[in-house]
Structure formats: C-alpha cells, structure tokens
SESE-925334 format. One record per residue (C-alpha): x, y, z. Coordinates in Angstrom, 2 decimals. Layout:
residues N
[[X Y Z]]
...
***
This chain:
residues 100
[[-38.83 27.60 36.24]]
[[-35.52 26.22 37.49]]
[[-37.03 22.75 37.74]]
[[-38.25 22.97 34.13]]
[[-34.79 23.93 32.84]]
[[-33.13 21.16 34.84]]
[[-35.58 18.52 33.64]]
[[-35.15 19.68 30.03]]
[[-31.35 19.37 30.29]]
[[-31.63 15.89 31.81]]
[[-34.07 14.83 29.09]]
[[-31.74 16.06 26.32]]
[[-28.78 14.21 27.87]]
[[-30.77 10.98 28.18]]
[[-31.99 11.18 24.58]]
[[-28.41 11.80 23.44]]
[[-27.15 8.75 25.31]]
[[-29.90 6.51 23.98]]
[[-29.25 7.55 20.37]]
[[-25.45 7.96 20.39]]
[[-24.21 4.88 22.28]]
[[-25.73 2.20 20.03]]
[[-24.39 3.95 16.95]]
[[-20.88 4.01 18.49]]
[[-21.09 0.29 19.22]]
[[-21.85 -0.56 15.60]]
[[-18.87 1.26 14.14]]
[[-15.81 -0.90 13.90]]
[[-13.54 1.59 12.16]]
[[-10.39 0.75 14.16]]
[[-10.34 -3.01 13.89]]
[[-11.48 -3.03 10.27]]
[[-8.55 -0.81 9.31]]
[[-5.78 -2.79 7.59]]
[[-3.12 -0.87 9.55]]
[[-4.61 -1.73 12.95]]
[[-2.46 -4.20 14.88]]
[[-2.53 -5.45 18.47]]
[[-0.19 -7.50 20.65]]
[[-0.70 -11.24 20.22]]
[[-2.21 -10.89 16.75]]
[[-1.07 -13.29 14.01]]
[[0.33 -11.50 10.96]]
[[2.14 -12.26 7.73]]
[[5.58 -10.70 7.35]]
[[6.47 -9.80 3.75]]
[[10.18 -10.59 3.93]]
[[12.65 -9.76 1.15]]
[[16.02 -11.55 1.54]]
[[17.93 -8.68 -0.09]]
[[16.99 -5.12 -0.94]]
[[17.53 -5.65 -4.69]]
[[15.70 -9.00 -4.74]]
[[12.27 -9.16 -6.40]]
[[11.33 -12.24 -4.34]]
[[9.03 -11.76 -1.36]]
[[8.58 -14.49 1.21]]
[[5.39 -14.61 3.27]]
[[6.27 -15.66 6.83]]
[[3.69 -16.18 9.57]]
[[4.54 -14.33 12.79]]
[[3.01 -12.99 15.99]]
[[3.12 -9.39 17.25]]
[[5.09 -8.94 20.48]]
[[5.42 -5.14 20.88]]
[[4.00 -2.08 19.15]]
[[6.17 0.93 18.40]]
[[5.28 4.23 16.76]]
[[7.03 3.36 13.49]]
[[7.90 -0.32 13.80]]
[[6.41 -3.47 15.28]]
[[8.31 -6.27 17.01]]
[[7.27 -9.70 15.78]]
[[8.07 -13.23 16.94]]
[[8.96 -15.64 14.12]]
[[9.05 -19.38 14.85]]
[[12.34 -21.07 13.85]]
[[11.91 -24.59 15.18]]
[[9.49 -26.23 17.55]]
[[10.73 -24.37 20.69]]
[[12.82 -21.53 19.24]]
[[11.67 -18.08 18.20]]
[[13.33 -15.04 16.66]]
[[12.25 -11.46 17.45]]
[[12.55 -8.81 14.73]]
[[11.54 -5.16 14.46]]
[[9.79 -4.55 11.11]]
[[7.98 -1.69 9.41]]
[[4.20 -1.66 9.52]]
[[4.13 -1.62 5.72]]
[[5.81 -5.06 5.67]]
[[2.96 -6.67 7.62]]
[[-0.49 -7.77 6.62]]
[[-3.32 -9.37 8.56]]
[[-3.29 -13.16 8.83]]
[[-6.37 -14.90 7.49]]
[[-6.39 -18.63 8.26]]
[[-7.33 -20.92 5.36]]
[[-10.99 -21.90 5.29]]
[[-11.95 -25.58 5.24]]
***
C-alpha cells in the first residue's frame, strides 16, 4: 500500500513537470512588458530641455544601472566621451532599430 501511494505521488509530480514547464517557457510576460529594462539595453530617452517646454528630444542611450525608481543611462557626447544621467523610468522607451 505504501508503494502504491509513493508511486502515485511520483507519477503526479512527473505529469505536473511535463505539462507545466513547457507552458512556462512559452510565456514571455517580463520581456514583452514595456517597463522591463536590463543593463546594457539600448533605450530612447525622452528629454525635455526645460520643464515648461513642449519640445521633446529623443536621445539614444544605454542603460548602465537599475534603481527602484530611476535608471542610470549612458549618453554619447562625442566619439569617446559619455555622460551618465539618472532618469525616471517613464522618460524611457525601448529602442527599435530602423529596418532596412
């Protein structure tokens, strides 16, 4: 009787693993989220020169550090110079390279 119970538990666990793991692999809910960022990712910084200015400049940058409320980005100035800035997550959007 003990062997029957043990084999039934093992069978249920194996069936669960066979069914559950492939379904987890197909879901891409984190990386498909627009607010998901990772270090090294290219982003577009929506920069406003002044708070009362209606103009928004779209500047290409790279993520350096992730914070709980802000993200540090690296903005290229010249060929070998970069500027690091902490910006709000709402001021960033994913970078999509132009298609040929």
